PQR file of N, CA, C, O and H, with PARSE charges and radii, in Angstrom:
ATOM      1  N   UNK A   1     -81.830 189.478 143.132 -0.4000 1.5000
ATOM      2  CA  UNK A   1     -81.454 188.983 144.441 -0.0000 2.0000
ATOM      3  C   UNK A   1     -82.485 187.975 144.963  0.5500 1.7000
ATOM      4  O   UNK A   1     -82.111 186.986 145.593 -0.5500 1.4000
ATOM      5  N   UNK A   2     -83.763 188.211 144.710 -0.4000 1.5000
ATOM      6  CA  UNK A   2     -84.798 187.288 145.171 -0.0000 2.0000
ATOM      7  C   UNK A   2     -84.621 185.922 144.516  0.5500 1.7000
ATOM      8  O   UNK A   2     -84.883 184.891 145.135 -0.5500 1.4000
ATOM      9  H   UNK A   2     -84.067 189.014 144.198  0.4000 1.0000
ATOM     10  N   UNK A   3     -84.176 185.920 143.265 -0.4000 1.5000
ATOM     11  CA  UNK A   3     -83.958 184.665 142.554 -0.0000 2.0000
ATOM     12  C   UNK A   3     -82.838 183.863 143.221  0.5500 1.7000
ATOM     13  O   UNK A   3     -82.932 182.644 143.366 -0.5500 1.4000
ATOM     14  H   UNK A   3     -83.962 186.758 142.762  0.4000 1.0000
ATOM     15  N   UNK A   4     -81.781 184.566 143.622 -0.4000 1.5000
ATOM     16  CA  UNK A   4     -80.668 183.887 144.297 -0.0000 2.0000
ATOM     17  C   UNK A   4     -81.109 183.322 145.643  0.5500 1.7000
ATOM     18  O   UNK A   4     -80.670 182.239 146.033 -0.5500 1.4000
ATOM     19  H   UNK A   4     -81.705 185.556 143.505  0.4000 1.0000
ATOM     20  N   UNK A   5     -81.962 184.036 146.350 -0.4000 1.5000
ATOM     21  CA  UNK A   5     -82.477 183.553 147.627 -0.0000 2.0000
ATOM     22  C   UNK A   5     -83.337 182.309 147.404  0.5500 1.7000
ATOM     23  O   UNK A   5     -83.279 181.356 148.181 -0.5500 1.4000
ATOM     24  H   UNK A   5     -82.318 184.916 146.033  0.4000 1.0000
ATOM     25  N   UNK A   6     -84.122 182.327 146.351 -0.4000 1.5000
ATOM     26  CA  UNK A   6     -84.965 181.173 146.030 -0.0000 2.0000
ATOM     27  C   UNK A   6     -84.090 179.970 145.675  0.5500 1.7000
ATOM     28  O   UNK A   6     -84.370 178.848 146.096 -0.5500 1.4000
ATOM     29  H   UNK A   6     -84.169 183.101 145.720  0.4000 1.0000
ATOM     30  N   UNK A   7     -83.036 180.208 144.901 -0.4000 1.5000
ATOM     31  CA  UNK A   7     -82.105 179.129 144.556 -0.0000 2.0000
ATOM     32  C   UNK A   7     -81.459 178.552 145.807  0.5500 1.7000
ATOM     33  O   UNK A   7     -81.302 177.337 145.930 -0.5500 1.4000
ATOM     34  H   UNK A   7     -82.809 181.120 144.559  0.4000 1.0000
ATOM     35  N   UNK A   8     -81.091 179.419 146.721 -0.4000 1.5000
ATOM     36  CA  UNK A   8     -80.474 178.973 147.973 -0.0000 2.0000
ATOM     37  C   UNK A   8     -81.445 178.118 148.780  0.5500 1.7000
ATOM     38  O   UNK A   8     -81.050 177.103 149.353 -0.5500 1.4000
ATOM     39  H   UNK A   8     -81.219 180.405 146.621  0.4000 1.0000
ATOM     40  N   UNK A   9     -82.695 178.517 148.829 -0.4000 1.5000
ATOM     41  CA  UNK A   9     -83.717 177.758 149.550 -0.0000 2.0000
ATOM     42  C   UNK A   9     -83.925 176.385 148.906  0.5500 1.7000
ATOM     43  O   UNK A   9     -84.028 175.375 149.602 -0.5500 1.4000
ATOM     44  H   UNK A   9     -83.017 179.342 148.364  0.4000 1.0000
ATOM     45  N   UNK A  10     -83.984 176.360 147.583 -0.4000 1.5000
ATOM     46  CA  UNK A  10     -84.157 175.084 146.879 -0.0000 2.0000
ATOM     47  C   UNK A  10     -82.956 174.168 147.120  0.5500 1.7000
ATOM     48  O   UNK A  10     -83.111 172.960 147.297 -0.5500 1.4000
ATOM     49  H   UNK A  10     -83.900 177.181 147.018  0.4000 1.0000
ATOM     50  N   UNK A  11     -81.772 174.751 147.124 -0.4000 1.5000
ATOM     51  CA  UNK A  11     -80.559 173.983 147.366 -0.0000 2.0000
ATOM     52  C   UNK A  11     -80.566 173.382 148.770  0.5500 1.7000
ATOM     53  O   UNK A  11     -80.166 172.234 148.968 -0.5500 1.4000
ATOM     54  H   UNK A  11     -81.646 175.732 146.980  0.4000 1.0000
ATOM     55  N   UNK A  12     -81.020 174.164 149.732 -0.4000 1.5000
ATOM     56  CA  UNK A  12     -81.115 173.672 151.110 -0.0000 2.0000
ATOM     57  C   UNK A  12     -82.100 172.502 151.191  0.5500 1.7000
ATOM     58  O   UNK A  12     -81.817 171.496 151.842 -0.5500 1.4000
ATOM     59  H   UNK A  12     -81.344 175.096 149.572  0.4000 1.0000
ATOM     60  N   UNK A  13     -83.243 172.632 150.539 -0.4000 1.5000
ATOM     61  CA  UNK A  13     -84.241 171.558 150.532 -0.0000 2.0000
ATOM     62  C   UNK A  13     -83.672 170.300 149.861  0.5500 1.7000
ATOM     63  O   UNK A  13     -83.931 169.179 150.300 -0.5500 1.4000
ATOM     64  H   UNK A  13     -83.473 173.450 150.010  0.4000 1.0000
ATOM     65  N   UNK A  14     -82.900 170.501 148.803 -0.4000 1.5000
ATOM     66  CA  UNK A  14     -82.282 169.396 148.078 -0.0000 2.0000
ATOM     67  C   UNK A  14     -81.314 168.639 149.001  0.5500 1.7000
ATOM     68  O   UNK A  14     -81.335 167.409 149.056 -0.5500 1.4000
ATOM     69  H   UNK A  14     -82.689 171.411 148.446  0.4000 1.0000
ATOM     70  N   UNK A  15     -80.472 169.380 149.717 -0.4000 1.5000
ATOM     71  CA  UNK A  15     -79.523 168.754 150.649 -0.0000 2.0000
ATOM     72  C   UNK A  15     -80.250 168.025 151.785  0.5500 1.7000
ATOM     73  O   UNK A  15     -79.838 166.944 152.205 -0.5500 1.4000
ATOM     74  H   UNK A  15     -80.454 170.379 149.672  0.4000 1.0000
ATOM     75  N   UNK A  16     -81.328 168.626 152.269 -0.4000 1.5000
ATOM     76  CA  UNK A  16     -82.110 167.998 153.338 -0.0000 2.0000
ATOM     77  C   UNK A  16     -82.678 166.662 152.873  0.5500 1.7000
ATOM     78  O   UNK A  16     -82.620 165.669 153.599 -0.5500 1.4000
ATOM     79  H   UNK A  16     -81.663 169.504 151.927  0.4000 1.0000
ATOM     80  N   UNK A  17     -83.224 166.641 151.667 -0.4000 1.5000
ATOM     81  CA  UNK A  17     -83.758 165.386 151.127 -0.0000 2.0000
ATOM     82  C   UNK A  17     -82.651 164.358 150.950  0.5500 1.7000
ATOM     83  O   UNK A  17     -82.855 163.173 151.212 -0.5500 1.4000
ATOM     84  H   UNK A  17     -83.271 167.447 151.078  0.4000 1.0000
ATOM     85  N   UNK A  18     -81.483 164.802 150.508 -0.4000 1.5000
ATOM     86  CA  UNK A  18     -80.352 163.894 150.334 -0.0000 2.0000
ATOM     87  C   UNK A  18     -80.000 163.223 151.661  0.5500 1.7000
ATOM     88  O   UNK A  18     -79.766 162.015 151.710 -0.5500 1.4000
ATOM     89  H   UNK A  18     -81.317 165.765 150.294  0.4000 1.0000
ATOM     90  N   UNK A  19     -79.964 164.002 152.723 -0.4000 1.5000
ATOM     91  CA  UNK A  19     -79.657 163.442 154.042 -0.0000 2.0000
ATOM     92  C   UNK A  19     -80.742 162.455 154.494  0.5500 1.7000
ATOM     93  O   UNK A  19     -80.437 161.398 155.047 -0.5500 1.4000
ATOM     94  H   UNK A  19     -80.154 164.983 152.683  0.4000 1.0000
ATOM     95  N   UNK A  20     -82.004 162.808 154.253 -0.4000 1.5000
ATOM     96  CA  UNK A  20     -83.103 161.915 154.631 -0.0000 2.0000
ATOM     97  C   UNK A  20     -82.996 160.582 153.887  0.5500 1.7000
ATOM     98  O   UNK A  20     -83.206 159.518 154.468 -0.5500 1.4000
ATOM     99  H   UNK A  20     -82.252 163.666 153.803  0.4000 1.0000
ATOM    100  N   UNK A  21     -82.670 160.655 152.603 -0.4000 1.5000
ATOM    101  CA  UNK A  21     -82.524 159.444 151.793 -0.0000 2.0000
ATOM    102  C   UNK A  21     -81.383 158.586 152.333  0.5500 1.7000
ATOM    103  O   UNK A  21     -81.530 157.375 152.493 -0.5500 1.4000
ATOM    104  H   UNK A  21     -82.500 161.520 152.131  0.4000 1.0000
ATOM    105  N   UNK A  22     -80.254 159.219 152.609 -0.4000 1.5000
ATOM    106  CA  UNK A  22     -79.098 158.481 153.127 -0.0000 2.0000
ATOM    107  C   UNK A  22     -79.429 157.821 154.462  0.5500 1.7000
ATOM    108  O   UNK A  22     -79.062 156.669 154.698 -0.5500 1.4000
ATOM    109  H   UNK A  22     -80.135 160.203 152.478  0.4000 1.0000
ATOM    110  N   UNK A  23     -80.121 158.548 155.329 -0.4000 1.5000
ATOM    111  CA  UNK A  23     -80.470 157.991 156.637 -0.0000 2.0000
ATOM    112  C   UNK A  23     -81.446 156.824 156.495  0.5500 1.7000
ATOM    113  O   UNK A  23     -81.312 155.805 157.173 -0.5500 1.4000
ATOM    114  H   UNK A  23     -80.419 159.483 155.137  0.4000 1.0000
ATOM    115  N   UNK A  24     -82.416 156.982 155.620 -0.4000 1.5000
ATOM    116  CA  UNK A  24     -83.398 155.911 155.426 -0.0000 2.0000
ATOM    117  C   UNK A  24     -82.738 154.678 154.816  0.5500 1.7000
ATOM    118  O   UNK A  24     -83.027 153.553 155.225 -0.5500 1.4000
ATOM    119  H   UNK A  24     -82.525 157.810 155.069  0.4000 1.0000
ATOM    120  N   UNK A  25     -81.855 154.883 153.841 -0.4000 1.5000
ATOM    121  CA  UNK A  25     -81.180 153.747 153.204 -0.0000 2.0000
ATOM    122  C   UNK A  25     -80.266 153.015 154.182  0.5500 1.7000
ATOM    123  O   UNK A  25     -79.995 151.827 154.003 -0.5500 1.4000
ATOM    124  H   UNK A  25     -81.621 155.796 153.508  0.4000 1.0000
ATOM    125  N   UNK A  26     -79.793 153.703 155.203 -0.4000 1.5000
ATOM    126  CA  UNK A  26     -78.904 153.093 156.195 -0.0000 2.0000
ATOM    127  C   UNK A  26     -79.673 152.230 157.199  0.5500 1.7000
ATOM    128  O   UNK A  26     -79.076 151.414 157.901 -0.5500 1.4000
ATOM    129  H   UNK A  26     -80.013 154.667 155.348  0.4000 1.0000
ATOM    130  N   UNK A  27     -80.972 152.407 157.265 -0.4000 1.5000
ATOM    131  CA  UNK A  27     -81.790 151.626 158.199 -0.0000 2.0000
ATOM    132  C   UNK A  27     -81.919 150.185 157.705  0.5500 1.7000
ATOM    133  O   UNK A  27     -81.980 149.948 156.499 -0.5500 1.4000
ATOM    134  H   UNK A  27     -81.456 153.069 156.695  0.4000 1.0000
ATOM    135  N   UNK A  28     -81.961 149.223 158.627 -0.4000 1.5000
ATOM    136  CA  UNK A  28     -82.106 147.810 158.220 -0.0000 2.0000
ATOM    137  C   UNK A  28     -83.406 147.540 157.452  0.5500 1.7000
ATOM    138  O   UNK A  28     -83.416 146.746 156.511 -0.5500 1.4000
ATOM    139  H   UNK A  28     -81.911 149.415 159.607  0.4000 1.0000
ATOM    140  N   UNK A  29     -84.481 148.186 157.843 -0.4000 1.5000
ATOM    141  CA  UNK A  29     -85.771 147.979 157.173 -0.0000 2.0000
ATOM    142  C   UNK A  29     -86.199 149.276 156.482  0.5500 1.7000
ATOM    143  O   UNK A  29     -87.259 149.827 156.776 -0.5500 1.4000
ATOM    144  H   UNK A  29     -84.473 148.831 158.607  0.4000 1.0000
ATOM    145  N   UNK A  30     -85.378 149.741 155.581 -0.4000 1.5000
ATOM    146  CA  UNK A  30     -85.654 150.991 154.874 -0.0000 2.0000
ATOM    147  C   UNK A  30     -86.977 150.905 154.120  0.5500 1.7000
ATOM    148  O   UNK A  30     -87.337 149.861 153.576 -0.5500 1.4000
ATOM    149  H   UNK A  30     -84.516 149.293 155.342  0.4000 1.0000
ATOM    150  N   UNK A  31     -87.683 152.014 154.100 -0.4000 1.5000
ATOM    151  CA  UNK A  31     -88.973 152.086 153.418 -0.0000 2.0000
ATOM    152  C   UNK A  31     -88.740 152.517 151.963  0.5500 1.7000
ATOM    153  O   UNK A  31     -88.458 153.687 151.706 -0.5500 1.4000
ATOM    154  H   UNK A  31     -87.391 152.862 154.541  0.4000 1.0000
ATOM    155  N   UNK A  32     -88.856 151.587 151.016 -0.4000 1.5000
ATOM    156  CA  UNK A  32     -88.577 151.926 149.618 -0.0000 2.0000
ATOM    157  C   UNK A  32     -89.535 152.969 149.048  0.5500 1.7000
ATOM    158  O   UNK A  32     -89.155 153.725 148.154 -0.5500 1.4000
ATOM    159  H   UNK A  32     -89.085 150.636 151.225  0.4000 1.0000
ATOM    160  N   UNK A  33     -90.765 153.024 149.546 -0.4000 1.5000
ATOM    161  CA  UNK A  33     -91.716 154.022 149.047 -0.0000 2.0000
ATOM    162  C   UNK A  33     -91.300 155.433 149.465  0.5500 1.7000
ATOM    163  O   UNK A  33     -91.391 156.369 148.671 -0.5500 1.4000
ATOM    164  H   UNK A  33     -91.074 152.410 150.272  0.4000 1.0000
ATOM    165  N   UNK A  34     -90.847 155.584 150.698 -0.4000 1.5000
ATOM    166  CA  UNK A  34     -90.347 156.883 151.158 -0.0000 2.0000
ATOM    167  C   UNK A  34     -89.158 157.318 150.319  0.5500 1.7000
ATOM    168  O   UNK A  34     -89.081 158.457 149.859 -0.5500 1.4000
ATOM    169  H   UNK A  34     -90.772 154.823 151.343  0.4000 1.0000
ATOM    170  N   UNK A  35     -88.231 156.384 150.129 -0.4000 1.5000
ATOM    171  CA  UNK A  35     -87.009 156.697 149.383 -0.0000 2.0000
ATOM    172  C   UNK A  35     -87.353 157.129 147.963  0.5500 1.7000
ATOM    173  O   UNK A  35     -86.813 158.116 147.463 -0.5500 1.4000
ATOM    174  H   UNK A  35     -88.294 155.458 150.503  0.4000 1.0000
ATOM    175  N   UNK A  36     -88.247 156.396 147.317 -0.4000 1.5000
ATOM    176  CA  UNK A  36     -88.655 156.730 145.950 -0.0000 2.0000
ATOM    177  C   UNK A  36     -89.301 158.109 145.893  0.5500 1.7000
ATOM    178  O   UNK A  36     -89.006 158.905 145.002 -0.5500 1.4000
ATOM    179  H   UNK A  36     -88.686 155.595 147.724  0.4000 1.0000
ATOM    180  N   UNK A  37     -90.179 158.385 146.845 -0.4000 1.5000
ATOM    181  CA  UNK A  37     -90.841 159.693 146.893 -0.0000 2.0000
ATOM    182  C   UNK A  37     -89.822 160.809 147.083  0.5500 1.7000
ATOM    183  O   UNK A  37     -89.862 161.819 146.380 -0.5500 1.4000
ATOM    184  H   UNK A  37     -90.419 157.739 147.570  0.4000 1.0000
ATOM    185  N   UNK A  38     -88.921 160.628 148.024 -0.4000 1.5000
ATOM    186  CA  UNK A  38     -87.912 161.663 148.293 -0.0000 2.0000
ATOM    187  C   UNK A  38     -86.989 161.858 147.085  0.5500 1.7000
ATOM    188  O   UNK A  38     -86.599 162.985 146.780 -0.5500 1.4000
ATOM    189  H   UNK A  38     -88.889 159.808 148.595  0.4000 1.0000
ATOM    190  N   UNK A  39     -86.642 160.775 146.405 -0.4000 1.5000
ATOM    191  CA  UNK A  39     -85.785 160.904 145.223 -0.0000 2.0000
ATOM    192  C   UNK A  39     -86.498 161.678 144.114  0.5500 1.7000
ATOM    193  O   UNK A  39     -85.882 162.487 143.420 -0.5500 1.4000
ATOM    194  H   UNK A  39     -86.958 159.859 146.653  0.4000 1.0000
ATOM    195  N   UNK A  40     -87.793 161.427 143.952 -0.4000 1.5000
ATOM    196  CA  UNK A  40     -88.564 162.183 142.946 -0.0000 2.0000
ATOM    197  C   UNK A  40     -88.617 163.661 143.305  0.5500 1.7000
ATOM    198  O   UNK A  40     -88.435 164.525 142.447 -0.5500 1.4000
ATOM    199  H   UNK A  40     -88.294 160.769 144.515  0.4000 1.0000
ATOM    200  N   UNK A  41     -88.867 163.945 144.580 -0.4000 1.5000
ATOM    201  CA  UNK A  41     -88.918 165.340 145.029 -0.0000 2.0000
ATOM    202  C   UNK A  41     -87.555 166.014 144.838  0.5500 1.7000
ATOM    203  O   UNK A  41     -87.468 167.171 144.429 -0.5500 1.4000
ATOM    204  H   UNK A  41     -89.015 163.243 145.277  0.4000 1.0000
ATOM    205  N   UNK A  42     -86.507 165.268 145.142 -0.4000 1.5000
ATOM    206  CA  UNK A  42     -85.143 165.796 144.982 -0.0000 2.0000
ATOM    207  C   UNK A  42     -84.857 166.108 143.507  0.5500 1.7000
ATOM    208  O   UNK A  42     -84.258 167.137 143.194 -0.5500 1.4000
ATOM    209  H   UNK A  42     -86.578 164.327 145.474  0.4000 1.0000
ATOM    210  N   UNK A  43     -85.278 165.236 142.620 -0.4000 1.5000
ATOM    211  CA  UNK A  43     -85.080 165.452 141.192 -0.0000 2.0000
ATOM    212  C   UNK A  43     -85.860 166.671 140.701  0.5500 1.7000
ATOM    213  O   UNK A  43     -85.357 167.447 139.888 -0.5500 1.4000
ATOM    214  H   UNK A  43     -85.765 164.400 142.873  0.4000 1.0000
ATOM    215  N   UNK A  44     -87.093 166.840 141.198 -0.4000 1.5000
ATOM    216  CA  UNK A  44     -87.871 168.031 140.823 -0.0000 2.0000
ATOM    217  C   UNK A  44     -87.183 169.305 141.296  0.5500 1.7000
ATOM    218  O   UNK A  44     -87.165 170.309 140.583 -0.5500 1.4000
ATOM    219  H   UNK A  44     -87.501 166.210 141.858  0.4000 1.0000
ATOM    220  N   UNK A  45     -86.617 169.263 142.498 -0.4000 1.5000
ATOM    221  CA  UNK A  45     -85.885 170.432 143.007 -0.0000 2.0000
ATOM    222  C   UNK A  45     -84.673 170.723 142.129  0.5500 1.7000
ATOM    223  O   UNK A  45     -84.399 171.877 141.797 -0.5500 1.4000
ATOM    224  H   UNK A  45     -86.631 168.448 143.076  0.4000 1.0000
ATOM    225  N   UNK A  46     -83.951 169.672 141.757 -0.4000 1.5000
ATOM    226  CA  UNK A  46     -82.770 169.855 140.911 -0.0000 2.0000
ATOM    227  C   UNK A  46     -83.155 170.461 139.567  0.5500 1.7000
ATOM    228  O   UNK A  46     -82.484 171.370 139.078 -0.5500 1.4000
ATOM    229  H   UNK A  46     -84.173 168.735 142.026  0.4000 1.0000
ATOM    230  N   UNK A  47     -84.230 169.960 138.973 -0.4000 1.5000
ATOM    231  CA  UNK A  47     -84.698 170.499 137.695 -0.0000 2.0000
ATOM    232  C   UNK A  47     -85.078 171.974 137.825  0.5500 1.7000
ATOM    233  O   UNK A  47     -84.759 172.783 136.954 -0.5500 1.4000
ATOM    234  H   UNK A  47     -84.774 169.222 139.371  0.4000 1.0000
ATOM    235  N   UNK A  48     -85.760 172.313 138.916 -0.4000 1.5000
ATOM    236  CA  UNK A  48     -86.149 173.703 139.148 -0.0000 2.0000
ATOM    237  C   UNK A  48     -84.919 174.592 139.344  0.5500 1.7000
ATOM    238  O   UNK A  48     -84.870 175.712 138.837 -0.5500 1.4000
ATOM    239  H   UNK A  48     -86.019 171.655 139.623  0.4000 1.0000
ATOM    240  N   UNK A  49     -83.931 174.089 140.077 -0.4000 1.5000
ATOM    241  CA  UNK A  49     -82.699 174.871 140.274 -0.0000 2.0000
ATOM    242  C   UNK A  49     -81.984 175.110 138.949  0.5500 1.7000
ATOM    243  O   UNK A  49     -81.504 176.214 138.691 -0.5500 1.4000
ATOM    244  H   UNK A  49     -83.971 173.178 140.489  0.4000 1.0000
ATOM    245  N   UNK A  50     -81.913 174.091 138.121 -0.4000 1.5000
ATOM    246  CA  UNK A  50     -81.258 174.238 136.815 -0.0000 2.0000
ATOM    247  C   UNK A  50     -81.995 175.251 135.943  0.5500 1.7000
ATOM    248  O   UNK A  50     -81.372 176.065 135.261 -0.5500 1.4000
ATOM    249  H   UNK A  50     -82.303 173.195 138.331  0.4000 1.0000
ATOM    250  N   UNK A  51     -83.322 175.195 135.972 -0.4000 1.5000
ATOM    251  CA  UNK A  51     -84.119 176.145 135.195 -0.0000 2.0000
ATOM    252  C   UNK A  51     -83.864 177.576 135.670  0.5500 1.7000
ATOM    253  O   UNK A  51     -83.700 178.486 134.858 -0.5500 1.4000
ATOM    254  H   UNK A  51     -83.828 174.534 136.526  0.4000 1.0000
ATOM    255  N   UNK A  52     -83.832 177.765 136.969 -0.4000 1.5000
ATOM    256  CA  UNK A  52     -83.594 179.103 137.514 -0.0000 2.0000
ATOM    257  C   UNK A  52     -82.173 179.583 137.230  0.5500 1.7000
ATOM    258  O   UNK A  52     -81.963 180.757 136.923 -0.5500 1.4000
ATOM    259  H   UNK A  52     -83.966 177.025 137.630  0.4000 1.0000
ATOM    260  N   UNK A  53     -81.204 178.685 137.333 -0.4000 1.5000
ATOM    261  CA  UNK A  53     -79.817 179.053 137.022 -0.0000 2.0000
ATOM    262  C   UNK A  53     -79.699 179.503 135.572  0.5500 1.7000
ATOM    263  O   UNK A  53     -78.971 180.445 135.259 -0.5500 1.4000
ATOM    264  H   UNK A  53     -81.375 177.732 137.583  0.4000 1.0000
ATOM    265  N   UNK A  54     -80.421 178.821 134.696 -0.4000 1.5000
ATOM    266  CA  UNK A  54     -80.407 179.186 133.280 -0.0000 2.0000
ATOM    267  C   UNK A  54     -80.999 180.578 133.089  0.5500 1.7000
ATOM    268  O   UNK A  54     -80.510 181.348 132.263 -0.5500 1.4000
ATOM    269  H   UNK A  54     -81.013 178.056 134.950  0.4000 1.0000
ATOM    270  N   UNK A  55     -82.043 180.908 133.840 -0.4000 1.5000
ATOM    271  CA  UNK A  55     -82.663 182.239 133.768 -0.0000 2.0000
ATOM    272  C   UNK A  55     -81.696 183.314 134.244  0.5500 1.7000
ATOM    273  O   UNK A  55     -81.640 184.401 133.669 -0.5500 1.4000
ATOM    274  H   UNK A  55     -82.441 180.282 134.511  0.4000 1.0000
ATOM    275  N   UNK A  56     -80.933 183.012 135.297 -0.4000 1.5000
ATOM    276  CA  UNK A  56     -79.989 183.982 135.844 -0.0000 2.0000
ATOM    277  C   UNK A  56     -78.898 184.290 134.818  0.5500 1.7000
ATOM    278  O   UNK A  56     -78.448 185.431 134.710 -0.5500 1.4000
ATOM    279  H   UNK A  56     -80.979 182.129 135.764  0.4000 1.0000
ATOM    280  N   UNK A  57     -78.479 183.286 134.075 -0.4000 1.5000
ATOM    281  CA  UNK A  57     -77.407 183.458 133.097 -0.0000 2.0000
ATOM    282  C   UNK A  57     -77.843 184.250 131.890  0.5500 1.7000
ATOM    283  O   UNK A  57     -77.001 184.800 131.180 -0.5500 1.4000
ATOM    284  H   UNK A  57     -78.845 182.359 134.163  0.4000 1.0000
ATOM    285  N   UNK A  58     -79.146 184.326 131.633 -0.4000 1.5000
ATOM    286  CA  UNK A  58     -79.626 185.036 130.440 -0.0000 2.0000
ATOM    287  C   UNK A  58     -80.406 186.247 130.789  0.5500 1.7000
ATOM    288  O   UNK A  58     -80.880 186.954 129.900 -0.5500 1.4000
ATOM    289  H   UNK A  58     -79.831 183.879 132.210  0.4000 1.0000
TER
END
């Protein structure tokens, strides 16, 4: 159960970053460094979620 809670938390963080990226990209003077950083963080979260999902299945 703790693993599922952790997955849920990671998923929430992933969605939050997605919204931040979308909002920043919509700005006329979007900060490309922020966007790049958030995309990297989002990818790390996705990788961690996939790893945990794989653990749950086995």
